[in-house]
N, C-alpha and C positions, 0 to 999 in steps of 0.2 A: 475624529479618531484616534487614538492612539495608537504605538506600536502594540501594543500588548493585547488590545482590542482587536486589531487586524490580524493580527496572528491567530487569535481566537476564531475569529469569522472565517479566515481562510482555512485551518483546521476542519471548522463542522464542513464547510463546502466540499473539503477532500474525505470524511467521511461519508456524507451524503453521496458524493460522487461513486464513490466504492459498493455502495449500497446499491446503486444504480438508477439514482434521481438525475444524475447528470452527467456529463460526457468527460471521462477521466482524461483524454487527451487534448478536449477543449479548455479543462481546467489548468493543465501541465503546462498548455502554450499561452496561457494568458499572462499578458504582461503585467498585471495587475497581483500575481502569486509571484512576482521574481523582484528581489532588490534591484533598483536600476544602476548601483554603483557597480555590485560586483555579479550580478546573474542570479545569485544563491535563491534556493525557493524561500518564502517568507513562512510558509507552513512548516508543521516539524510530520515531516513523512511516517514519522513511529509514533503520531497521536494517537489516543485511544478513544472510545466510546465507553457507556457507564459498564459495559461486561469486558473491557481491559481487551477489545479487539482493536487491530489497527488498520489502516485500509489493505494491507497487505492480507491481512486474515479474511476481511469481510470480501474482497476480491477474488481470492482463494474459494472462499464456500460459495459465490455464484456461480464458480467455473467457468470463469473468463480467463484463457489463455492470452486473450490480447490485452488485457487489462493488467494480469499478471506481469506480463513483460512490462508493462509503462510504471508500472510501480517499482518492480526491481531496478529499473535504469535510473531513477530518482538516487542520488549520491544520499549515501547513510541509512540505507534502507536496511533493519535488522530482520533477516531470516529465521533466526531462534527466539525472537519474543514472544513468551508467554502470554496468553490472556488470564482472565483471572480464574478457569477452569483448570490451567497449566498447557493448554493446547498450542502448540506453535502451527503455523501458516501449515506445515509438514503432516503435522497430526491431521490439520482439517483435509489436506490434498488426499489421503488416503482414505477419506471417507467418501469422495466422489463416485456416485456410480457408474457413468459412462466412463468405460475404460481408457479409451482414446484422450478423453480429458484429462482424467486422473494421471496419466503415464505422461503428458505433456506438460501439467504442472510439476510433478514430483519431480521431472527431470529438471526443470527450470529453475527449483527451489535447491535441488542437490549439488546443480552445478553454482550456482549462486553461493550456497554454504563453502563447498569449495575452492571456490575463486576468493573468498573472503578470508580463509583459513590459510593461504598461500602467502 
């Protein structure tokens, strides 16, 4: 498998994990997901599904505070990226019904956005 194919497979694994079909923490610690020379991730943290959702959109929609934290810890994660409907992860977060989960995720996203801007 060449590098382009490997990246495509890893991007799909990441999207599937964000949907809940695989453990995100396991994926992020899997040595096959990192370049052995520089330890950078081999996947694109801002990869998109057919609806334009990134892994961050998906974990926010699932309401998983832990997974949002894990995704935000990956370098170059874009918190302001829009899906095909124009929604950012923050737009999706404010729609979460559970007030405690909504507050926790919104707080994480705003904190990350503020850190990026400074």
